[in-house]
N, C-alpha and C positions, 0 to 999 in steps of 0.2 A: 795419824802419825806421819804419813807422807806429806800432808799439808804443812805440818809443823816443821818438817825438814826443809821444805821449799822456802818458808818464811825466814827460817834461820839463814839460808843461803842468800836470799834477796829480800830484805825487809820492805823495800819499796818497789814492787813490780810495775813495769810499764809494758803494755801490749806491743808486740812486734807488728810492723807494717805487713799488709797482705801481699804486696809486691816488693821485690828487691829494688832498692833505690839505685838508679844509674845516673851518671852525669848528663846534664842537659847539653846537647850539642850546640855549638855556636851557629849563627845563621848561615855561614858559608861552608859548613862541614857536616855532612850527613852520611851515615852508613846505611846502605840499602842491602837487603838480602840478595845473595847470589850475584851481586854486581861489584864486589870488591870493596875494600875499606877506604874511608876518607875520600869519597867523591866530592869534588869541589864544585859548589854551586855559587855562582857570582851573585852577591847581594846587591850590587849596583846596577844589574841588568846588562852589563857589557858582555860581548861575545868573545873577547880576546882570550879568555881562559879556555875556550873550546878549541882553539887552533892546535893542530898536532905539534908536538914538540920534536920537530925534525931539524936536522942540521941543514945548512945551505945546500950541501951536495945532495942530500935526500930530497929536498924540495925540488931541485932541478930534475933529478932522475924520475921521481914520481910524477911530476908535472908532465914530463916528456911522455911517460907511459900513458897518462890520461889523455893527452892530446892525440897520440897515435891511435888510441882506442876510439876516440870520438870521430877522427877522420876516417878510419877504416869502416866504422859503422855507417856514417853518412854515405860514403862511396858505395859500400856494399848494398845498402837499401835502395839507393837510386838506380844502381846498375840492375838489381833484381827487378825493380818496377819496369824499367825499360825493356828488359829481356822478355817479360811476360805480356807486354802491351798488345801484341798481335793476337794473343789467345784470350783476350778478355771476354769474347763471346763468339759463337759460331758465325754469326753474321759479320762481325768485325774481321774474323780471319778470312772469310770469303772476299770481303771488300778489298783486301790487300793484294789480290791476285789480278792477273791479266784476264780480259774477257775471254770466255770460252767460245764465243761466236763473234770474232772481230769484224769490224765494218770494212767496207771497201776502201782501199788506199786512196789518200787524198794529198799527202805531203811528199815532197822530194827530200832525199837525205844525202848528206856528205859525211862519210865515215873517215875519221882521222886515226892513223895508226903510226905513232912514232916508234922507231926502233933504233937502238944503239948497241952494237955488239950482240945482235940477236939472230945471227945467221942460222942457229940451230932450230929456232921455233917460228921465225917470221913467215917463211914461205907457206907453211901449212895454214897459219892464221889467215893470210891473204886469200888462199884458195877457198877456205870455208866461207869467209865473208863474201867472196865473189858469187857464191851460190845462194845468196839470199833470194827468197821468192818474191820480194817486193819489186814492182815494175819500174821504180824510178830512184836509183841511188848511184853514187860514185864512191870510190875509195881513193884516198890520198895517203900514200906511204911516205913518211919523212925520215930520211937517213942523214947521217953526218958526212961531211966532205972527207973526214979522216977515217972513215970506216968502210973500206972497199968490200969487205966480206958481206956485210949486211946489205950494202947497195947492190951487189951482184944478185943476191937472193931476191931483193925487191924488184929489180928489173926483170928477172926471169919470171916472176909472178905476173908482172905487167905484160910481158910477152904472151903469157898463157891467156890473159884476160884483157886484151888491148882496149876494149870499149868501156871497161869498168875501172881499172886501176891506173893511177898516175903516180909517178915518183918525183918527189921534191927533195933537193939537197940543201941541208942546213949548213951554212958556213959560219955561223956565229961562234964566238969563243968568249968565255967558256960555255959549253952546251948544257942544256937541261930540257926537261919535258915541256914546260910552258912556252919556252922560246920556239920549240919545234911546232907546237900547236898554233901559236900566233902566226908563224910563217905560212902554214897551210891554210889558215883561216882567210887569208887575203885572196885566195883563188877558189874558195868554196862556193859552189853553185846551188846547194840544196837549201830548202826552207828550214830544215832542221839539221844541226850538226851533232854527230855522235862521236864519242871517243872510245877507243879500244886499245888494249895493251898488246904487245907483240906476241905474247904466248896464249892469247885468249882462244877458248873453244866456244863458238857461238852457234846457237840454234838457227837453222835456215829460215824459220818463220818469225824470227825476233822482230825485224822491222815491221812486219805486218801487224803484230799485236801492239807494238809501240805506237804506230800510226793510229790505230784504233783508240788507244788510251788518250792520245792527244785530243781526238775528236770527242770522246765520251766525257772527258773531264774539263776541257777547256784549259788545259795546263800550258804553262810556258816552259816547264822543264819536266821531263820524265826520267826518273832514276830507276833503272832496271836492277835485277838481282845479280850478285857476283858471289861465286862460291869456290873456295879452295877445296880440293878433292883428296889429296894424298895424305889422309889422316893416319895411315899406318907407317909413314916414313920414320917418325921419331916421336918421343913423348911430347916435345914442344910443338911439333907439327899438328898433333892431335888437338892441342888447346888452341892453336892458331886457326884451325879449321872451324872449331866451334865458335870462336870469336866472330868470324865472318858470317857463320850461320845465323847467330842471334842478331848481329848488326843489321844485315840486310833483310832478314825475315821479320824482325820486330822493331828494333831500336829506331831505324830510319823512319819507319811509319809514325812513331811517336814524335820525332823531330819535325816531320812534315806537318803533322796535325798541330804542332805548336807554332808553325809558320816560322821556324828558324832551323835550318838544316845545313850541316856540312856535307856537301855532295861527295859521292864516291869518285875514285880516280878513273873509272871506265864504266862502260855500259850506261853512260849518262848522255841524255839527248836534250839539247837546248835550242830553242828557236834562234835562228841566226840574227834576228832583229835585236834580241837581248844581248847576244855576244858582241854585236856592233856597238850597242849602247855602252857596254862595259869595257870596250877596247880589248876584248879577249881575256886571256888569263894573265895574272900577275907574274911576270918573269922572274921576280926576285923572291917570291914566296916558295918555301919548301913544301907547302901543302896547298898547291894551286887549286885543287879540287875543293878543299874546305873554304879557301878564300873566296872562290867564285860563288859558292853556295851562300856564304854569309852576305856578300854584296847583293846578290839577287834577292835573297830573303828580305834584307833591309830595305830594298827598293820596292818591295811589294810583289815580286814575281810569284806566280802560283806554281808550286813544286808538288808533284805527285810521285809517290813511290809505288812500284808494283813488283810483286815477287810471286812467281810460279815456278816450282821445281823444274818443270819441263823446259822453261825458257831462260834459266839462269846461265850466265857466262861462267865457264869453268876455268879455274886457274890452279896454280901450284903454290905451295908455301916456299919461302926462301930456302935456298939449298943448304944453309948452315945456320947455326945459332948466332954466329957472328954477323951474318948477313941480315938476319931478322933483327938483331940488336941495332944495327945501323938504320934499317928501315923504320923501326919504331922511334928511334931518336929523331929521324928526319920528320916524321909525322908530328911528334910532340913539339919540336921546335917550330914547325909550321903553324901549329895552333897558337903558340906564344906570339908569333909574328902577326897573326890575324887579330889576336887580342890587342896588341899594341896599335894596329892600324885604326881600330875604333869604329869601323863601319857599323858594328852591332849597336852602337849608341843611337842609330837612326830608327831602330825598331819602335813601333808606335806605342807599345804598352810597357809598363814597369815590369810586369811578370815576364815578358819576353826578354827584356834586357837583363833581368836577374838570371834567367835560365841561360842566356847566352854567355854571361860572365862565368857562371858555374861550369858550363861545358868547356869553355876555352881555357879556364884556369885549372882544369883537371891535371895537366902535367905538373903544375906547381904543387897541387895536393899530393900527387904521387911522389914527387921529389922530396917534399917535406917528410912524408911518411917513410920513404926509403932511408933518409938520413937518421931518422929517429928509431927505426927498427933495431939497429945494433945496440943502442943504449937500452931499449926496452928489454931485449933478450938478455943482456948482461944483468940487469936488475932482477929479472925473473928467476935466473938460475943462481946468482951469487949474492943476492940480498934478500933479507926477510921483508917481504912486501906486506904493508898493512892490509887488513881485511878489506877495507873499502876500496883500495886501489886494485886489489886482486879481483874483486867483483866487477869493477868497471872494465878490466881487461878481458873479461869473459864475454861481454856484451857483443862485440863484433862477430863472435863465432856463430851467433844465431842466424843472422842473414847470410853469412858465409856458407854454413852448412845447408841452408835452404837452396842457395844458389847452386851448390854442388849437386843436389838432388835434381834440380832443374836441368843442369848440364848433362847429367846422366840420361835423363829422359830425352833431351835434345839429341844426344848421340845416338840413341836407339831410333829416334824418328829420322835422323839423317841417314842412317843405314838403310831404313826401309824406303826412303825416297830416292837415294842415289846408288846404294849398294857399294861395296859388300856390307853385309850386316855387321854391326859391332860385336866383338867377342868379349868374353869375360876379362881377358887380359887387357883389352882396350879400356874397359871401365876401370880396371885397376890402375892403369897408367894415368887415367884422368884424375883419379883420387890422389895418387901419390905426387902428381905434378902440380897440384893446386898451389901450395905455398911457394915452391921453387919458382913457378911462373910469375907469381905476384912480386916476388923479390926481383926477378929479372925485369919486369915492367918498371919497377921503382928505379932500378939502376939506369935503365934507358931514359927515364924521365929526368933523373939527376944529370945525366950527360947532356940532354937537350938544353937544360937550363944553363949549364956551364958554357956550352957552345954559344948560346944566345947572348950571355953576358960578355963573352969574349969577342963577339962580333964575327964568329965563324959561320959562313953561309954557304959552304961548298955542298954540292949535290952528291950524295952517296948512293950510287945506283944499286938496285937489287938484281942479281943475276938470275937467269931462268934456264932450265934444262929440259923442260917438257915432261916432268915427272907425273903430271896429271893426265897425260894422254894415253890412249890404248897401247897395250904391249905390242911390239912389232910382230910377235908370233900370232897374236889374234888378228892383226891386220892381214898378215900373210895368208891366214886360213880362209878369209872371205873379203878380200880387198875391195872388190867392186861394189859389194853390198854396203860396206861401211862408207865408201865414197858417195854412193848415191843417196845415202841418208844424211850426208853432211857431217859425219863423225870425224873423218879425216880428209885431208886434202891431197891434191895431186903430188905435192912435194914429198909427202911421206910415202905415197904409193910408189913413186919413182924409186925411192931409196930401197923399198922392200923388194920390188921387182928386179932391181939391179943386183941383188945378192945371189 
């Protein structure tokens, strides 16, 4: 009966298909599960349909964000590599130091100490230098004709050490450090010429170990260590101190091994024959130390870097953030001047020339990054950034965070080597100051590029107050002991005893 009913309803039955029929998609339109509808697949093989559908403004903004991320990643990775170079092995770390058993002295030294408006610190520096244990050295203090205060301090030191210290008056206008050095070089009598700044604290056996290093290595140039000390003065002083620590403890050793090195501004010792060959320092360059190092490296001079905490020259950070800003601007602009001079093109290998170009163009990279950072921040906070762009912006954080960990470890080691030990608050300042200091460096780089493009070549001097030196109360407690060990000089002792 049921079959009769079905036949009555449908006299010609046709079996239904097993699967529900669906439209066949066209070749360029496929729907994939969990990937959204209507995914476009180009049938002609062209990639044009894969390009993001961004507006011109979005293309500019996202591209800037990607460029900044790539630049930051490259700079962070190379900086991290240079920072860790000295610690690549225990033997490598030991090889970066001065000899524990120096040889008998064989060289004579001339120490140049330029000073301009440095009456607060120059006297003590000259006293300490005059107590070097080396048997054959002289000191030339260079002062300006328009700076009677500094000249009086220098001549008083020369009266205390008449057989060691000479005073030369620089009458050039305008004045700068390389002009003063070149003037003193004309009367230098030593086989090796060393340079110190007016505020330097120098170990009394430094010349002995430097002399030994010349003999052991056959070097033409020996670069000693320099260390800023007052890391508790401010948040940026803390970062400035660590910059010096890694620069002289590790990075300069990498540059010397690469046979291309920008020398430091002081505690650098050059054989006089090479200085005569180079006609001294470039009086028009704002980074005369870097320029001399590049010329000597390009000419094949053998440069050796040595760093032992006991023998580092101690200095202070600039007295204000503005002063540090001007100092960093001068250094960056000097690097750009050295780049334009082109002596680095004489380096023998392509690898050295590539490395030199990268090192000297670092201010350009920092300046470009500094100009693009505001655009990047605006897009990150006020625009919906595509996923791929967001992922790229995270990449620089990886080497940056590793670098931060290395800096914290370096701060702890610095405290153990020099004292006082770093506190928890010092590590906190280090972490919180990371990005503000990077922005600060970028701004200084931008200013250096602007000054160079406008042809502004004036010398912006860094003031010194002696913040790195022992507290007067400590000196008063045991003045004779400190003087006998070379920690302070007669100039400071006289001030303490006159109170």
